[in-house]
C-alpha positions in Angstrom: 32.5 161.7 111.4 34.4 158.4 111.8 37.4 158.4 114.0 40.6 158.4 111.9 38.9 156.2 109.3 38.8 157.0 105.6 36.9 155.5 102.7 38.7 152.6 101.0 40.5 153.1 97.7 39.0 150.9 94.9 42.4 150.2 93.3 43.8 148.9 96.6 41.1 146.2 97.0 42.6 143.1 95.4 40.4 140.6 93.4 40.3 137.1 94.8 40.4 134.5 92.1 37.1 132.5 92.2 35.0 135.3 93.6 32.8 137.7 91.5 30.6 140.4 93.0 27.6 142.3 91.6 25.5 145.1 93.1 22.1 146.6 92.3 19.5 149.1 93.5 16.5 147.2 94.7 14.8 150.2 96.5 14.3 148.1 99.7 14.2 151.1 102.0 15.2 154.1 99.9 15.3 154.7 96.2 18.5 155.2 94.2 21.0 153.5 96.5 22.8 150.3 96.1 21.3 147.9 98.6 21.7 144.4 97.1 24.9 142.3 96.7 25.5 139.0 95.0 28.8 137.3 95.7 29.3 134.3 93.4 31.8 131.7 94.4 33.6 129.2 92.2 32.7 125.5 92.3 34.9 123.6 94.7 35.4 126.5 97.1 34.9 126.0 100.9 32.8 128.3 103.0 32.6 128.6 106.8 30.9 131.1 109.1 30.0 132.2 112.6 26.7 133.8 113.5 25.0 135.8 116.1 24.3 134.3 119.5 21.0 136.3 119.8 18.2 133.7 120.3 15.9 136.0 118.3 18.1 135.5 115.3 16.9 136.6 111.9 15.4 134.3 109.3 18.4 134.5 106.9 20.7 133.4 109.8 18.6 130.3 110.3 18.5 129.6 106.6 22.2 130.2 106.1 23.0 127.8 108.9 20.8 125.2 107.4 22.3 125.5 103.9 25.9 125.4 105.3 25.0 122.2 107.2 23.7 120.5 104.0 27.2 120.7 102.6 26.1 120.9 98.9 28.8 123.3 98.0 27.9 127.0 98.4 27.9 128.9 95.1 26.7 132.4 96.1 26.0 134.8 98.9 23.0 137.1 98.7 23.0 140.2 100.9 20.3 142.9 101.2 20.3 146.1 103.3 17.3 148.1 104.5 15.4 145.2 106.0 16.7 142.7 108.6 14.0 140.0 108.0 14.2 139.5 111.8 11.2 139.1 114.0 9.1 138.1 110.9 8.0 134.6 111.9 7.4 131.8 109.4 6.8 134.3 106.6 10.3 135.6 107.1 11.7 132.1 106.7 9.7 131.6 103.5 10.9 135.0 102.2 14.5 134.1 102.8 14.1 130.8 101.0 12.2 132.5 98.1 15.1 134.9 97.7 17.6 132.0 97.6 15.5 130.2 95.0 15.3 133.3 92.8 19.0 133.8 92.7 19.6 130.0 92.3 17.5 130.2 89.1 19.7 132.9 87.7 23.0 131.1 88.6 21.8 127.6 87.6 22.4 126.1 91.0 20.3 124.8 93.9 18.6 127.1 96.4 20.5 125.3 99.1 23.7 126.5 97.6 22.8 130.1 98.3 23.5 131.8 101.7 21.1 134.7 102.5 22.0 137.7 104.7 19.9 140.7 105.6 20.4 143.8 107.7 18.3 146.8 108.5 15.0 147.4 110.3 13.6 144.5 112.5 10.0 143.3 112.4 9.2 144.4 108.9 8.4 142.0 106.1 11.1 141.4 103.5 10.2 143.0 100.2 10.9 139.8 98.2 9.5 141.2 95.0 11.9 144.1 95.0 14.8 141.8 95.6 13.8 139.3 92.9 13.3 142.1 90.4 16.8 143.6 91.1 18.7 140.3 91.0 19.2 140.2 87.2 21.0 143.6 87.4 23.2 142.4 90.3 24.1 139.2 88.4 24.9 141.2 85.2 27.2 143.5 87.3 29.3 140.6 88.7 33.0 141.0 88.3 36.1 140.2 90.3 37.2 143.7 90.9 33.9 144.9 92.4 34.8 144.9 96.1 34.6 148.7 96.4 31.0 148.8 95.3 30.2 145.7 97.3 31.4 147.4 100.5 29.1 150.3 99.8 26.1 148.1 98.9 26.0 146.5 102.4 26.1 149.8 104.4 23.2 150.9 106.6 24.0 153.6 109.2 27.7 153.4 108.3 29.3 156.6 107.2 32.3 155.0 105.6 32.5 151.7 103.7 34.8 149.1 105.2 37.1 147.1 103.0 40.7 145.9 103.1 43.1 143.6 101.2 46.2 141.9 102.4 48.7 139.5 100.8 50.9 137.0 102.6 53.6 134.7 101.4 52.9 131.1 102.4 55.5 128.5 101.4 56.7 130.7 98.5 53.1 131.3 97.2 51.5 134.8 97.3 48.0 134.4 98.9 45.4 137.2 98.6 42.9 138.0 101.3 40.2 140.6 100.8 37.3 141.5 103.2 34.4 143.8 103.6 32.2 144.5 106.5 29.3 146.7 107.6 28.3 147.9 111.1 28.0 151.0 113.1 25.4 150.5 115.8 23.8 147.5 117.6 27.4 146.2 118.0 28.3 143.8 120.8 29.4 140.2 120.9 28.5 137.5 120.4 29.0 138.5 117.5 29.5 142.1 117.2 24.3 145.1 113.5 27.5 143.6 111.7 28.1 141.5 108.6 31.5 140.5 107.4 32.8 138.7 104.3 36.4 137.6 103.9 37.7 135.7 100.9 41.1 134.1 100.1 42.4 132.2 97.1 44.1 129.6 99.3 42.7 126.1 99.4 41.6 125.3 103.0 39.7 122.2 104.1 36.3 122.7 105.6 37.3 121.8 109.2 40.4 124.0 109.1 38.3 126.9 107.6 35.7 126.6 110.3 38.4 126.7 113.0 40.0 129.7 111.3 36.8 131.8 111.1 35.9 131.0 114.7 39.4 131.9 115.9 39.5 135.1 113.8 36.1 136.2 115.1 37.0 135.6 118.7 40.1 137.8 118.3 38.4 140.6 116.3 34.6 140.9 116.0 34.1 139.4 119.4 36.3 142.0 121.0 34.3 145.1 120.0 31.3 147.0 121.4 29.6 150.2 120.3 26.5 150.1 122.4 26.2 146.8 124.2 23.4 145.5 122.0 24.0 142.1 120.2 22.3 142.1 116.8 19.8 139.6 115.5 21.6 139.3 112.2 25.4 139.2 112.8 27.4 136.9 110.6 31.1 136.5 109.5 31.8 134.4 106.5 35.1 133.1 105.3 35.5 131.8 101.8 38.5 129.8 100.4 38.5 129.4 96.6 41.5 127.2 96.2 42.7 129.1 93.1 46.2 129.8 94.4 49.0 127.4 93.7 49.3 126.2 97.3 48.5 122.7 98.4 45.2 122.4 100.5 45.7 123.5 104.1 44.1 120.8 106.2 44.9 122.1 109.7 44.9 125.6 111.2 47.7 124.4 113.4 50.4 123.5 110.9 52.9 126.1 109.5 50.8 127.1 106.5 47.6 127.1 108.5 49.1 129.4 111.2 50.3 131.8 108.6 46.9 132.0 107.0 45.1 132.3 110.3 47.3 135.2 111.3 46.7 137.0 108.0 42.9 136.3 108.1 42.8 137.5 111.7 44.6 140.7 110.7 42.0 141.4 108.0 39.2 140.6 110.5 40.7 142.8 113.1 41.1 145.8 110.8 37.4 145.4 109.8 36.3 145.1 113.4 38.2 148.2 114.4 36.8 150.1 111.4 33.3 149.3 112.7 34.1 150.9 116.1 35.8 153.8 114.4 32.6 154.3 112.4 30.4 153.7 115.5 27.2 155.7 115.4 28.1 159.2 116.5 31.6 158.2 117.6 34.2 160.9 118.2 36.7 158.8 120.1 38.3 155.3 119.5 39.2 153.6 122.8 41.4 150.6 123.2 40.9 148.8 126.5 43.7 146.5 127.7 43.3 144.3 130.7 46.5 142.6 131.8 47.5 140.3 134.7 44.3 138.4 135.0 43.7 134.8 136.1 41.9 134.0 132.8 41.2 135.6 129.5 37.5 135.4 130.3 37.8 137.5 133.4 40.0 140.0 131.6 37.2 140.4 128.9 34.6 140.6 131.7 36.3 143.6 133.2 37.1 145.1 129.8 33.5 145.0 128.7 32.3 146.5 131.9 34.4 149.5 131.1 33.8 149.5 127.3 30.0 149.4 127.5 29.5 151.7 130.4 27.4 154.7 129.3 29.0 156.8 132.1 32.5 155.9 131.0 31.6 156.5 127.3 30.0 159.9 127.9 32.9 161.0 129.9 35.2 160.2 127.0 32.9 162.2 124.7 33.1 165.2 127.0 36.9 164.8 127.3 36.3 164.8 131.0 38.8 162.8 133.1 36.1 161.6 135.4 38.1 158.4 135.8 36.3 157.2 138.9 33.7 155.9 136.5 36.3 153.4 135.2 37.1 152.2 138.7 33.4 151.8 139.4 33.0 149.7 136.2 35.9 147.5 137.2 34.3 147.0 140.6 30.9 145.9 139.4 32.3 143.7 136.6 31.5 140.6 138.8 35.0 139.4 139.8 34.2 138.4 143.4 37.7 138.0 144.6 39.2 141.0 142.9 41.8 142.8 145.0 41.3 146.4 144.2 44.4 147.4 146.2 46.6 145.4 143.9 45.4 146.7 140.5 46.7 149.7 138.6 44.8 151.9 136.1 46.5 153.8 133.3 45.2 156.3 130.7 47.7 155.9 127.9 51.0 156.4 129.7 49.5 158.2 132.7 49.2 156.2 136.0 45.7 157.1 137.3 45.0 154.8 140.2 46.9 152.3 142.5 46.5 151.0 146.0 42.8 151.4 145.8 42.6 155.1 144.9 44.1 158.0 143.0 47.8 157.6 142.2 50.0 160.0 144.1 51.7 161.0 140.8 48.4 161.7 138.9 47.6 165.2 137.9 44.3 166.3 136.4 45.9 168.1 133.5 47.6 164.8 132.4 44.2 163.0 132.3 42.8 166.0 130.4 45.6 165.9 127.9 44.9 162.2 127.1 41.1 162.6 127.1 41.3 165.2 124.3 42.9 162.7 121.9 40.8 160.9 119.3 42.6 157.6 119.9 42.8 156.7 123.6 44.2 153.7 125.5 42.9 152.4 128.9 45.0 149.8 130.6 44.1 147.9 133.7 46.8 145.8 135.4 45.1 143.3 137.7 48.3 141.7 139.1 46.7 138.4 139.7 47.9 136.2 136.8 49.3 136.1 133.3 46.1 136.3 131.2 45.2 139.4 129.2 42.6 140.7 126.7 42.2 143.7 124.4 38.9 145.2 123.4 37.9 148.2 121.3 35.0 150.6 121.9 34.0 154.2 121.2 32.4 157.1 123.1 28.7 158.0 123.3 27.8 161.3 121.7 24.6 163.3 121.2 24.5 162.0 117.6 24.2 158.4 118.8 20.8 159.2 120.3 19.8 161.2 117.2 20.7 158.5 114.8 18.8 155.8 116.7 15.8 158.0 117.4 15.4 158.6 113.7 16.5 155.2 112.4 13.1 154.2 110.9 12.3 157.6 109.5 
């Protein structure tokens, strides 16, 4: 079961003026499950996004990038689960474009104004016919208060849907931000398989919006790992409808821009952490802090060496304070001039290692106590600078293997 994560409450997911959502059952992988989402966006809204760095990126990622670059005014997002449309060659590109054209015909807009997204099994042809046949039902279902169903429609191996709303006061105006995401396995930057959609009723210029989504991703979805595998389909989209009575924010660095960025990053961070808490087979949620580094990059480098280590992750699953595995991960992280005598390792409030070995004050029962918790913090103090980084990961359990061994069945 997910680690201290519960299903969202529909009434707590706030509509965002200018966004309507509709879901349908297309039967892409399994019958009688919602697997298709249409998110319609009002005219004049701005849309920005960040995508997977996997060179074998999926066809919808390529098409979505192309359509964003054409700057014709995005009017809708089309999301299917059950099939990734990745590793599908030229036919996959045609299928992604055909899906966009089918929805554009129903919404009376251009195909280039549709952004496609897919998630699911790789190297299988996209069932375009099923998607096209289900689109009218999804369009008919569109309404502003449909975020709960939308969050469920984009799930794959997720156990719990991921959705959250926040409101922030900016210059006396209440701004609403609502986001949904999916992801449970194949999670690792850049980005960390995940899809995320965040909408706000603020008016934000395209350059400022792109800066905000990039910064928010770097501080959230690019700080998580479940299994060290970067997906072919990752995408995080940020939509600003401009329906709130707030002048257009033209810079992410001015007062209003900073306030919005912090609020958007807060939503993104909640969603990113929810993905880890719902990691495939996860029983522990682990926060890895690396402090006192020369640069943020080296802090992340050490943090990820710990967070994606199968030996570390299986020790956490077993509640076994075999903490030499963490020291080993720090040592092979690739920081050539790291002084291991200077660093300290903590497990929650327990000092585990210093001066190159076990701390004199450390007792096995203290490590055991912390390891039995469902939420655990690992802190590495490098004592070589002022930089820091925080990452989130989970353990590896038997169920992770079971889920992925049977993923296509």
